[in-house]
C-alpha positions in Angstrom: 0.0 0.0 0.0 1.5 3.3 -0.9 1.9 6.1 1.6 -0.9 8.3 0.1 -3.5 5.6 0.5 -2.3 4.8 4.0 -2.5 8.5 4.9 -6.0 8.9 3.6 -7.1 5.7 5.4 -5.6 6.9 8.7 -7.2 10.4 8.4 -10.6 8.9 7.6 -10.4 6.5 10.5 -9.4 9.3 12.9 -12.1 11.6 11.6 -14.7 8.9 12.1 -13.5 8.2 15.6 -13.8 11.9 16.5 -17.2 12.4 15.0 -18.6 9.3 16.7 -17.8 10.8 20.1 -19.8 13.9 19.4 -23.4 13.9 20.6 -26.2 16.3 20.0 -27.6 18.9 22.3 -30.8 17.0 22.4 -29.2 13.8 23.6 -27.1 15.7 26.2 -30.3 17.4 27.5 -32.0 14.0 27.7 -29.0 12.5 29.5 -29.0 15.4 32.0 -32.7 14.9 32.9 -32.6 11.1 33.1 -29.4 11.2 35.2 -31.2 13.1 38.0 -34.1 10.6 38.0 -36.8 11.9 35.7 -38.5 9.2 33.6 -38.9 9.9 29.9 -42.5 11.0 29.2 -43.3 12.3 32.6 -44.4 16.0 32.9 -41.4 16.8 35.0 -39.1 15.3 32.4 -40.6 17.3 29.6 -40.1 20.5 31.6 -36.5 19.5 32.5 -35.7 18.6 28.9 -37.0 21.9 27.4 -35.1 23.9 30.0 -31.8 22.0 29.5 -32.1 22.2 25.7 -32.7 25.9 25.9 -29.7 26.3 28.3 -27.4 24.3 25.9 -28.5 26.3 22.9 -27.8 29.5 24.8 -24.3 28.2 25.8 -23.4 27.6 22.2 -25.0 30.7 20.7 -22.9 33.8 19.7 -23.3 36.9 21.8 -25.7 39.5 20.4 -24.0 41.5 17.7 -21.0 39.2 17.4 -20.1 37.8 14.0 -18.0 34.8 13.3 -14.4 35.7 12.3 -12.1 33.5 10.2 -9.5 31.7 12.1 -5.9 32.9 11.9 -4.5 29.4 12.1 
């Protein structure tokens, strides 16, 4: 196997490994609520889920008026 194919294979495998570790905000909010004892489908769980999802969306949102800038790297 030549070095180019090996390099592409390693980069692909590494990328797949990194992406598989990423979860969504929805699954993280669900994990938060079930970890403190709420059962999926209960009224308390639904309130918890909506609140945690909103908090996570706000955590990852840009501040008002801020625009993304290109990376210098």
